[in-house]
C-alpha positions as CSV (number, residue, x, y, z in Angstrom):
1,M,-5.1,16.0,21.5
2,R,-6.9,17.6,24.4
3,V,-8.0,21.1,23.8
4,L,-9.4,23.7,26.8
5,L,-11.6,26.1,24.8
6,V,-12.2,29.3,27.2
7,E,-14.9,31.4,25.1
8,D,-18.1,33.0,26.3
9,D,-19.7,33.1,22.7
10,D,-21.9,30.0,22.2
11,E,-22.0,30.4,18.4
12,L,-18.3,30.6,18.1
13,A,-17.3,28.0,20.9
14,G,-20.1,25.9,19.1
15,R,-18.5,26.2,15.8
16,L,-15.3,25.8,17.0
17,S,-16.2,22.8,19.2
18,H,-17.6,21.2,16.2
19,G,-14.8,21.9,13.4
20,L,-11.7,20.7,15.6
21,K,-13.7,17.9,16.8
22,K,-13.9,16.5,13.3
23,E,-9.9,17.5,13.1
24,G,-9.6,14.8,15.6
25,F,-9.4,17.2,18.9
26,V,-11.3,16.7,21.8
27,I,-12.7,19.8,23.3
28,E,-13.6,20.9,26.9
29,R,-15.2,24.1,27.1
30,A,-15.1,26.9,30.4
31,Q,-17.7,29.7,29.7
32,N,-16.4,32.3,31.9
33,G,-13.1,33.7,33.3
34,P,-13.3,31.6,36.9
35,D,-14.4,28.4,35.2
36,G,-11.6,28.7,32.5
37,L,-9.0,29.8,35.5
38,A,-9.9,26.7,37.7
39,M,-9.9,24.2,34.4
40,G,-6.6,25.3,33.4
41,L,-5.4,24.8,36.7
42,D,-6.9,21.7,37.8
43,C,-6.7,19.7,34.9
44,E,-4.2,18.6,32.2
45,F,-4.5,19.9,28.5
46,D,-2.2,19.6,25.7
47,V,-3.2,22.8,24.6
48,I,-5.5,25.7,25.5
49,I,-7.5,28.2,23.6
50,L,-7.8,31.6,25.9
51,D,-10.4,34.3,24.5
52,L,-9.0,37.8,26.1
53,G,-12.7,39.0,26.4
54,L,-14.5,37.3,29.4
55,P,-17.0,37.7,31.9
56,E,-15.9,38.1,35.5
57,M,-12.1,37.6,34.7
58,D,-10.2,39.0,32.0
59,G,-8.4,36.4,29.5
60,L,-4.7,38.2,30.0
61,E,-5.0,38.0,34.0
62,I,-6.2,34.3,33.7
63,L,-3.2,33.9,31.5
64,K,-1.2,35.6,34.3
65,R,-2.2,33.4,37.1
66,W,-1.5,30.7,35.0
67,R,2.0,31.2,34.6
68,S,2.4,32.2,38.0
69,Q,1.3,29.0,38.9
70,K,3.6,27.2,36.7
71,I,1.3,26.1,34.3
72,D,3.4,25.6,31.2
73,T,0.5,24.4,28.7
74,P,0.7,26.1,25.4
75,V,-2.1,28.6,25.2
76,L,-3.3,30.3,21.7
77,V,-4.7,33.6,22.4
78,L,-8.1,34.1,20.6
79,T,-9.5,37.7,20.6
80,A,-11.1,40.5,18.8
81,R,-8.7,42.6,20.2
82,G,-6.4,43.3,17.0
83,T,-3.7,46.3,17.6
84,W,-0.2,45.0,18.1
85,T,0.0,46.7,21.2
86,E,-2.5,44.2,22.5
87,K,-1.0,41.3,20.8
88,V,2.3,42.2,22.7
89,E,0.6,42.4,25.9
90,G,-0.7,39.1,25.4
91,L,2.5,37.5,24.4
92,N,4.5,39.0,27.2
93,A,1.9,37.7,29.6
94,G,2.8,34.0,28.6
95,A,0.5,33.6,25.6
96,D,2.3,31.6,22.6
97,D,0.6,32.3,19.7
98,Y,-2.4,34.9,18.8
99,I,-5.0,34.9,15.9
100,S,-7.7,37.4,15.8
101,K,-11.5,36.8,15.3
102,P,-13.0,36.2,12.9
103,T,-11.1,32.7,12.8
104,H,-11.2,29.8,10.5
105,V,-11.4,26.2,11.8
106,P,-8.1,24.5,9.5
107,E,-5.9,27.7,10.7
108,V,-7.1,27.3,14.5
109,A,-6.3,23.3,14.0
110,A,-2.8,23.9,12.3
111,R,-1.9,26.2,15.0
112,L,-2.7,24.0,17.9
113,R,-0.9,21.4,16.3
114,A,2.4,23.5,15.9
115,L,2.0,24.5,19.6
116,V,1.7,21.0,20.6
117,R,4.9,19.8,18.7
118,R,7.0,22.6,20.0
119,K,5.6,21.5,23.2
120,F,7.4,18.3,22.7
121,G,10.3,19.2,20.7
122,T,9.7,18.7,17.1
123,A,8.7,21.2,14.4
124,S,7.8,18.3,12.0
125,P,3.8,16.9,11.3
126,V,5.4,14.0,10.4
127,F,6.4,11.4,13.3
128,Q,9.0,8.5,12.6
129,H,9.6,5.5,14.8
130,G,11.4,2.8,13.2
131,S,9.2,1.6,10.2
132,L,6.1,3.2,11.4
133,C,5.4,6.8,10.4
134,L,2.5,8.9,11.0
135,D,1.7,12.2,9.1
136,S,-0.3,13.9,11.7
137,T,-1.6,16.9,9.1
138,A,-2.8,14.4,6.4
139,G,-3.8,11.5,9.4
140,E,-1.8,9.0,7.3
141,V,0.2,6.0,9.1
142,T,2.4,3.9,7.0
143,L,4.5,0.7,8.3
144,S,7.3,0.0,6.6
145,G,6.2,2.0,3.3
146,E,2.9,0.5,3.2
147,R,-0.4,2.6,4.6
148,V,-2.1,1.4,7.5
149,E,-5.9,2.3,7.5
150,L,-6.6,3.4,10.8
151,T,-10.2,5.1,12.3
152,A,-9.8,8.3,14.0
153,I,-9.7,7.3,17.1
154,E,-6.6,4.8,16.8
155,I,-4.9,7.9,15.1
156,Q,-5.4,9.9,17.9
157,L,-4.2,7.3,20.2
158,L,-1.0,6.5,18.3
159,S,-0.4,10.3,18.0
160,Y,-0.7,10.4,21.9
161,F,1.9,7.6,22.1
162,M,4.0,9.0,19.6
163,H,4.2,12.8,20.9
164,R,5.0,10.9,24.2
165,I,7.8,8.4,23.3
166,G,9.2,6.6,26.4
167,R,7.2,7.8,28.5
168,V,4.5,5.6,30.4
169,V,0.9,6.9,30.0
170,S,-1.9,5.9,32.0
171,Q,-4.9,3.8,30.9
172,Y,-6.9,6.7,32.3
173,E,-4.9,9.5,30.9
174,L,-5.3,7.7,27.3
175,A,-9.0,7.7,28.0
176,E,-9.1,11.4,28.8
177,S,-6.9,12.0,25.4
178,I,-9.6,10.5,23.0
179,Y,-12.8,11.2,25.1
180,G,-12.3,14.0,27.6
181,S,-13.7,14.0,31.1
182,Q,-17.3,14.7,30.6
183,D,-17.9,11.8,28.4
184,V,-19.3,8.3,29.7
185,R,-17.3,5.2,27.9
186,E,-16.8,1.8,29.0
187,S,-13.7,0.8,31.4
188,N,-12.1,-1.5,28.9
189,T,-12.3,0.9,25.8
190,V,-8.5,1.7,25.8
191,E,-7.5,-2.0,26.1
192,V,-9.9,-2.5,23.0
193,Y,-8.0,0.3,20.9
194,I,-4.6,-0.7,22.2
195,S,-5.3,-4.0,21.2
196,R,-6.4,-3.4,17.5
197,L,-3.3,-1.3,17.4
198,R,-1.3,-4.2,18.3
199,R,-3.4,-6.3,15.3
200,K,-2.2,-3.5,13.0
201,L,1.0,-2.5,13.7
202,G,2.6,-5.4,15.6
203,R,2.4,-6.5,18.8
204,D,5.4,-4.7,20.4
205,V,5.0,-1.4,18.9
206,I,3.0,-0.2,22.4
207,K,4.2,-2.4,25.4
208,T,2.3,-2.9,28.7
209,I,3.9,-1.8,32.0
210,R,2.3,-4.0,34.5
211,G,0.5,-1.9,37.0
212,L,1.0,1.4,35.4
213,G,-0.1,1.8,31.6
214,Y,1.7,1.4,28.5
215,K,4.3,2.6,26.8
216,M,5.9,3.3,23.4
217,D,9.8,2.6,23.6
218,R,12.6,4.6,22.2
């Protein structure tokens, strides 16, 4: 799950990035308002964490600009501003959820997962596809009731597909979802993980769409 973190506080950003990566998220950070605005407009993220008190451009202004440009990515507003009037202002500007500092990583992670589930039209953290079941909160996968041992990256990749049943996803998109745009990876990394998932879950669980990418059928 690819997350844009727009936060100028290095200590907080480092703590959130470290903790959320351990929870299976891919984090890309912007340290000021203009960079955050540009990244939100130019790149595709599953969810955004946005601080309001940013240098050079206020978070609310960034949020309003994203929404005016039809960027509908779910946004979790993260701020020290705790009054109900400021929360209402943020929600009315297009925020999807609101959390006040200081924060706890498990709560942030839970809110992010809930926002992404809502984005894809499901309230449950458990995804069922035929005899295949993924509990995205517990990080557990079962096939015909039997537990299947997957690595963290394999679970990330499977989760990405199960959020997008019936949609073709490109190799580039999959690589971005598990590594982010700034990490170096081998060109065949995605094929390797797809092959491993097929060995563990069945050859037909993920189909290759020649010239386009991969798809998990409905």
